[in-house]
C-alpha positions as CSV (number, residue, x, y, z in Angstrom):
1,X,3.4,80.2,21.5
2,X,1.4,79.0,18.2
3,X,2.0,75.7,16.9
4,X,3.2,74.4,13.1
5,X,3.1,71.4,11.3
6,X,3.8,70.7,7.9
7,X,4.2,67.3,7.5
8,X,1.2,65.3,8.7
9,X,-0.4,62.2,6.7
10,X,-4.4,61.3,6.3
11,X,-6.1,58.0,4.9
12,X,-5.0,58.9,1.3
13,X,-1.9,58.2,2.3
14,X,-1.8,54.2,2.2
15,X,0.2,54.0,5.4
16,X,-1.7,56.1,7.2
17,X,-5.4,55.8,9.1
18,X,-7.1,58.9,9.6
19,X,-9.1,60.8,7.6
20,X,-8.8,64.3,7.1
21,X,-11.6,65.3,9.2
22,X,-10.3,63.3,12.4
23,X,-6.3,64.2,11.4
24,X,-7.5,68.5,12.1
25,X,-9.8,67.7,14.8
26,X,-6.6,66.2,16.5
27,X,-4.2,68.7,15.3
28,X,-6.7,71.4,16.8
29,X,-6.8,69.3,20.2
30,X,-3.1,69.7,20.2
31,X,-2.9,73.7,19.6
32,X,-1.5,73.5,16.4
33,X,-2.7,76.7,14.0
34,X,-0.7,76.5,10.9
35,X,-0.8,72.8,9.3
36,X,-0.1,71.1,5.7
37,X,-2.0,67.4,5.0
38,X,1.0,66.1,2.6
39,X,0.0,62.5,1.4
40,X,2.2,60.3,-0.4
41,X,2.0,61.2,-4.1
42,X,-1.1,62.5,-3.8
43,X,-2.4,65.8,-3.6
44,X,-6.6,64.1,-2.7
45,X,-6.4,65.5,0.3
46,X,-5.5,69.1,-0.8
47,X,-9.0,70.2,-1.8
48,X,-10.5,68.8,1.4
49,X,-8.0,69.9,3.8
50,X,-8.6,73.3,2.8
51,X,-11.9,73.9,4.0
52,X,-11.4,74.1,7.1
53,X,-9.2,77.1,6.9
54,X,-11.1,79.5,9.9
55,X,-9.5,82.8,11.3
56,X,-7.9,80.6,13.9
57,X,-7.0,78.2,11.5
58,X,-4.2,78.3,8.8
59,X,-4.2,75.2,6.1
60,X,-1.4,74.8,2.8
61,X,-2.0,72.8,0.4
62,X,0.4,70.3,0.5
63,X,1.8,66.7,-1.5
64,X,4.7,64.6,-0.7
65,X,6.2,63.6,-3.3
66,X,8.7,60.2,-4.0
67,X,11.6,61.6,-6.4
68,X,14.8,60.5,-7.6
69,X,18.1,62.8,-7.0
70,X,21.8,61.8,-8.4
71,X,21.4,57.9,-8.7
72,X,19.5,58.1,-4.2
73,X,16.0,58.7,-3.5
74,X,13.8,61.2,-2.0
75,X,10.9,63.2,-0.4
76,X,10.0,66.0,-1.7
77,X,7.2,68.6,-0.2
78,X,5.5,70.8,-2.1
79,X,3.5,73.8,-0.6
80,X,0.8,76.2,-2.0
81,X,0.0,74.9,-4.9
82,X,-3.3,74.8,-7.0
83,X,-4.3,71.1,-7.3
84,X,-4.1,70.2,-11.2
85,X,-4.2,67.1,-13.5
86,X,-0.2,67.1,-13.0
87,X,-0.5,65.5,-9.6
88,X,-3.1,63.2,-10.7
89,X,-0.5,61.8,-13.0
90,X,2.4,61.8,-10.4
91,X,0.0,59.7,-8.4
92,X,-0.8,57.2,-11.0
93,X,2.7,56.7,-12.1
94,X,3.8,55.8,-9.0
95,X,0.7,53.4,-8.1
96,X,1.8,51.8,-11.3
97,X,5.5,51.4,-10.0
98,X,4.7,50.6,-6.0
99,X,2.4,47.9,-7.7
100,X,4.6,45.9,-9.9
101,X,7.4,45.7,-6.6
102,X,4.8,44.4,-4.1
103,X,5.3,40.4,-5.2
104,X,8.5,41.0,-5.3
105,X,8.5,42.7,-1.5
106,X,6.3,39.7,-0.7
107,X,9.0,37.0,-2.0
108,X,11.7,38.2,-0.4
109,X,9.7,38.0,3.4
110,X,8.8,34.6,2.6
111,X,12.7,33.7,1.4
112,X,13.1,34.6,5.1
113,X,11.1,31.9,6.3
114,X,7.9,34.0,7.6
115,X,4.6,33.0,6.5
116,X,2.8,35.8,5.0
117,X,-1.3,34.9,4.5
118,X,-2.3,37.6,1.2
119,X,-5.8,38.1,2.3
120,X,-5.0,39.0,5.9
121,X,-2.5,41.4,4.3
122,X,-5.5,42.7,1.9
123,X,-8.2,43.1,5.1
124,X,-5.0,45.1,7.0
125,X,-4.6,47.1,3.6
126,X,-7.8,48.2,3.2
127,X,-8.3,48.0,-0.5
128,X,-5.1,50.6,-0.7
129,X,-1.8,49.1,-1.8
130,X,0.0,47.0,0.3
131,X,2.5,48.5,2.8
132,X,6.0,46.8,3.9
133,X,4.3,48.3,7.2
134,X,1.1,46.5,6.9
135,X,3.5,43.3,5.7
136,X,4.8,43.5,8.9
137,X,1.9,43.1,11.1
138,X,0.6,40.2,9.1
139,X,3.7,38.5,9.6
140,X,3.7,39.4,13.2
141,X,-0.2,38.5,14.0
142,X,0.2,35.2,12.7
143,X,1.1,32.0,14.7
144,X,2.4,30.1,12.8
145,X,5.3,32.9,12.9
146,X,5.9,32.4,16.7
147,X,9.3,32.1,17.7
148,X,10.8,33.4,14.9
149,X,14.2,34.7,15.7
150,X,14.6,37.6,13.6
151,X,11.0,39.1,14.5
152,X,11.9,38.6,18.6
153,X,13.3,42.1,18.0
154,X,9.8,43.5,17.3
155,X,8.0,41.8,19.8
156,X,6.7,43.4,23.0
157,X,9.5,44.4,24.9
158,X,11.9,43.9,22.0
159,X,14.9,45.9,21.2
160,X,12.4,47.2,17.9
161,X,9.1,46.7,20.5
162,X,8.5,50.3,21.0
163,X,7.3,51.1,17.0
164,X,7.4,47.6,15.7
165,X,6.0,48.0,12.2
166,X,8.1,51.0,10.9
167,X,11.0,49.7,12.4
168,X,9.8,46.6,10.1
169,X,9.9,48.5,7.5
170,X,13.7,50.6,8.0
171,X,14.7,46.8,8.9
172,X,13.7,44.6,6.5
173,X,13.5,47.2,3.3
174,X,15.5,50.1,4.1
175,X,18.3,50.7,1.6
176,X,20.6,48.1,1.5
177,X,18.5,45.5,4.0
178,X,18.0,42.2,3.4
179,X,14.6,42.3,1.6
180,X,15.6,45.6,-0.5
181,X,14.0,46.7,-3.9
182,X,15.9,48.8,-6.1
183,X,13.9,51.0,-7.5
184,X,14.1,54.5,-9.8
185,X,11.3,56.7,-9.0
186,X,10.3,60.1,-11.6
187,X,13.1,62.6,-11.7
188,X,13.4,65.5,-8.8
189,X,13.9,67.7,-11.5
190,X,10.3,67.0,-12.8
191,X,8.5,67.0,-9.8
192,X,10.2,70.3,-8.9
193,X,8.7,71.7,-12.1
194,X,5.2,70.3,-11.7
195,X,5.0,72.1,-7.9
196,X,6.4,75.1,-9.2
197,X,4.6,75.7,-12.7
198,X,1.3,74.9,-10.1
199,X,2.3,77.6,-8.0
200,X,3.5,75.7,-5.3
201,X,7.1,75.9,-3.5
202,X,9.5,72.2,-3.0
203,X,11.0,71.4,0.4
204,X,13.3,68.4,0.2
205,X,11.5,66.5,3.7
206,X,13.5,64.6,6.7
207,X,16.9,64.5,5.0
208,X,18.4,62.3,7.7
209,X,16.0,59.3,6.8
210,X,17.6,59.6,3.6
211,X,21.4,60.2,3.8
212,X,23.9,60.3,6.5
213,X,26.3,62.4,5.3
214,X,27.3,65.4,2.8
215,X,24.3,67.3,3.8
216,X,25.4,70.9,2.8
217,X,26.8,68.9,-0.3
218,X,23.3,67.2,-1.3
219,X,21.7,70.8,-0.6
220,X,24.0,72.7,-2.4
221,X,23.0,70.3,-5.6
222,X,18.8,70.3,-4.7
223,X,19.5,74.2,-4.7
224,X,20.7,74.1,-8.2
225,X,17.5,72.9,-9.9
226,X,15.1,74.6,-8.0
227,X,14.5,73.2,-4.6
228,X,13.8,76.6,-2.2
229,X,13.6,75.0,1.2
230,X,14.4,72.6,3.9
231,X,12.6,70.8,6.4
232,X,15.0,71.1,9.4
233,X,12.5,70.2,12.1
234,X,11.6,66.8,12.0
235,X,10.7,63.6,14.1
236,X,13.7,62.1,12.2
237,X,16.2,64.6,13.0
238,X,17.7,65.4,16.3
239,X,18.6,68.3,17.3
240,X,22.2,68.5,16.5
241,X,21.2,67.6,12.5
242,X,18.0,69.8,12.9
243,X,20.5,73.3,13.6
244,X,22.8,71.9,11.2
245,X,20.2,72.3,8.5
246,X,18.3,75.0,9.8
247,X,21.8,76.7,9.9
248,X,23.0,76.0,6.5
249,X,19.4,77.3,5.1
250,X,19.7,80.5,6.6
251,X,22.7,81.2,5.2
252,X,21.6,80.2,1.2
253,X,18.6,82.3,2.0
254,X,16.8,78.8,1.5
255,X,13.0,78.6,3.2
256,X,13.3,76.4,6.8
257,X,10.3,74.1,7.5
258,X,9.1,71.9,10.1
259,X,6.5,68.8,10.1
260,X,6.2,65.9,12.6
261,X,5.4,63.1,9.3
262,X,2.2,61.5,11.8
263,X,1.1,58.6,10.2
264,X,-1.2,57.2,13.4
265,X,-0.7,53.3,14.1
266,X,2.1,52.8,12.5
267,X,4.3,55.6,14.2
268,X,2.8,55.4,17.7
269,X,5.5,57.4,19.2
270,X,5.0,60.6,16.8
271,X,2.3,63.0,17.8
272,X,0.9,65.9,15.6
273,X,2.7,68.8,16.2
274,X,6.4,67.0,17.4
275,X,8.2,69.6,15.6
276,X,10.6,71.0,18.3
277,X,11.7,74.5,16.7
278,X,12.4,77.2,19.2
279,X,10.4,80.7,19.2
280,X,13.5,82.5,17.4
281,X,13.5,79.5,14.7
282,X,9.6,79.9,14.3
283,X,9.6,83.1,12.9
284,X,12.2,82.0,9.6
285,X,9.3,79.3,9.8
286,X,6.6,82.0,9.6
287,X,8.9,83.5,6.8
288,X,8.2,80.4,4.5
289,X,4.4,80.2,5.1
290,X,4.0,84.0,3.7
291,X,5.4,82.9,0.5
292,X,3.7,79.8,0.4
293,X,0.5,81.8,0.5
294,X,1.7,84.7,-1.3
């Protein structure tokens, strides 16, 4: 069975580390035959990634956009679009919002008694926008924070030590957590329009990472504004949730996609191709692929 992964990140995403060339080489090594690089709020990798298309490798253009719908933040995937100035504007606007939040996030961590060296943080960021995972890395590596009780779960052998950086992000900056900074992004309706007006298909990403209930109700409202598909198979979804989302999407004649959400060192337990669909479900995913390539 051929392998498909339609959600992964290159170093055009501030929280990922592999260049497009290395990311695609990794996919080939893992037997992936169809893929999309979906960088955060950036279509910069789209034109580069499609140069790797061949008779044995199918590459779709892709992007993952932060947006707000009915007062909650979600991630919207776009596929098969033609890159344009619309996506450059999305990236500029998102970067401006994030840049304004960085000082607030650093201050919230310091209020917990963490030492955070901003020079170290800039080095870890490599000149890109500092991310919460990099803030966590700077804090965990700083000897002045040794023994801080809030960090013990993220140390080797700790309960959250399997993926300490992304777990640090979710535990401190996730909605409702102690360092959470409320923020609204561009309306999902506008981002749906940006994708579709450039010939693409909008798909909601890893819904289980954003909400914990009312999946069918939320999806019905999203379908009403132009969302065309659901990323049912994700490293964030249990088999039970994946099948629930799959069945609902099929019942509504919506598209179904799959994606690992590979980032690299920030999510070391997540590998490209980690999507976990059955051969029957793959046939449904291939229906989406045909539409995205039309």
